[in-house]
N, C-alpha and C positions, 0 to 999 in steps of 0.2 A: 505494502500500499504507500502512495506518495505522502510525501510530509510539506507541510504547511508548517511555514515559522511567525509567527508571525509578532511585530512589534508595537511596541505602547501606542505607538498611533492607531494604529488597527483593529487596539482590541482595546481601545480607548469607541472611533466607530460601531465598530459588531456591537460595544456593549452599549450604554448610558450615550453617547449621542448619536448613535441611526438605530438603538432597539432591534438588531440583526440576529438575535441569536435564532428566528428561528431558520436563515442562513443557514447557521453556523452548525446546527443540525442538519442538514440537510447537506453541507459539505463532509459534515463528520461521517456521513457514510461513503462516503471516493477518497479523505484523507485522511491520515493519520495527524489532528491540531495539536503543533508547539507552540513555547513562547521559551523563551527561557528565564534565568531568575535577572540578568539587566534588564531588558525585556517589562518583566512587571514589577521591577525594583521602581520604576520610574512613575511608577500608575502609586501616585502620593499625596492622594485630593483625602484630606482624614472625616469627608463626610461620604464619601467611597471607599472606604476600607473594607469595612462588611461588605458590601458589597461587591466589588471587586473579587476578595476570595471567595465567595460564592461559585461566580462567574467562572474564576480559571479553575476552581473543581472541579465541577458538572460540567466543561467544556475540553479543556487543555491538558496535554502533558507539559510541565515542567520541567529543560530538560537544559542542562550542559552538553557545550562539547567537552570532546574527553580533551585534545588538543586543540592546540590554537594553528589552523592550518596554511596560514600565510606568512609568507619572511619577515621578519622581521620592521624593512625599510616596509613595506604594504601594510603594517602596522603601525608606524608612524605617520604616515599619510591619511590612513583612513582615521588615525585619533586626531588629522586639524581637520579633517572636515566633515565630521560625521557623529554622534554618541555613543559613550560603551557598551549603550541599547541596541542598538543598531550596528554595530560589530557582532557580538556575542550573537544577537538575530541572521549577519551571511557566517559566522562562522558554523554553527549549528546545519543552518540549512545545507553550506558546503560540505560536509560532516556528514549526513543523510544525505544527499544527494540527493535537497529536497528543495522549493521554491517557499523562497524568501516574503513574507508581507510587508512593502515597504507604501510608504504614503509620501516620505520625504522627500523632495528631487536628491537635495545632496545623496542622497542614501544608495533612491535610485541610479543614479549618476555613477557612482562607484560602484556599485552589485553592477551595471553593463561592462565597467572596466575588468571588473572580475572574471565574468562571463556566468555571471551566475541567474539561476530561472528565477525570474520576483515578477509579482504582479502588487497592488493593491487596493484599496477598498470600491474600487472604481472597477476592478477586472475582474472584481469577486461576485457583484452585483450582475456584471456583462453572465459571466460564467451559468448563476441562477438564470438571468433571462435565456440565455441559451438551451439549459436545461430542462428550460418552459417549470420550474421551483419558482419561479417570477414572472411579472405581468413588466408589459413597459412602462405604468402608471404605476405598477409598484414603487419599479425601483428607480422613476422619476420621484416619485415621496419622497424614499426615502432618502435620494443626493436632497431634496428639497430641507429635510427634516436636521441633513445632517452641515446645510451649510448653518442653515438654525440654531443648529449645536457650537456654533461653532469649528469644522472643520471648514478649511482654506482655498476652498475648491467657488467656479463662476457658481452661479445661482442658472439652473436650464430660464430657458425664455417656453413661455406657455404654447407656440405651437409646437418647441422640439416634442420628439420621438426620443429615447435615452440609446438608439445609433445616435442617429445627427447630436446630440449632445456630446461624448462618446468621440466624433469626430473633430468635434469644433475646439475642442479644448486639448485636442493630442498635440 
């Protein structure tokens, strides 16, 4: 079974920001859902501590990479470009030959430079649409909810389909 390794932003988006638990349940039928202690440590809102403890416990395996699979020079570059949680996510994704779930532009750029497979919250919504787990309307409603909750993505136009929206933000 392939693995999805979630970074903090994706955890927030699937958790309280976007309330995407039904999609997580579907994804867990096809993927092992992982996150790292580094990503978990970045969930620091004291008001949501219990929520995320339960959320992670129900849906994710929290796992560390056994070793660092990147050269020292690569790790030094990553430390200057992205946060430690994203580095742990990339390291674990590489170790398990999984897909990193990253939403931040800098992290995605680094994942691409390392030839890692990656996607983000919107990519997983798109997978849900392709598998007919979600409708276009549900995907767009989730995007609006994510925008309203502080996820920094463009708000879709009223006349856009989800496919048009994804093409417009590429």
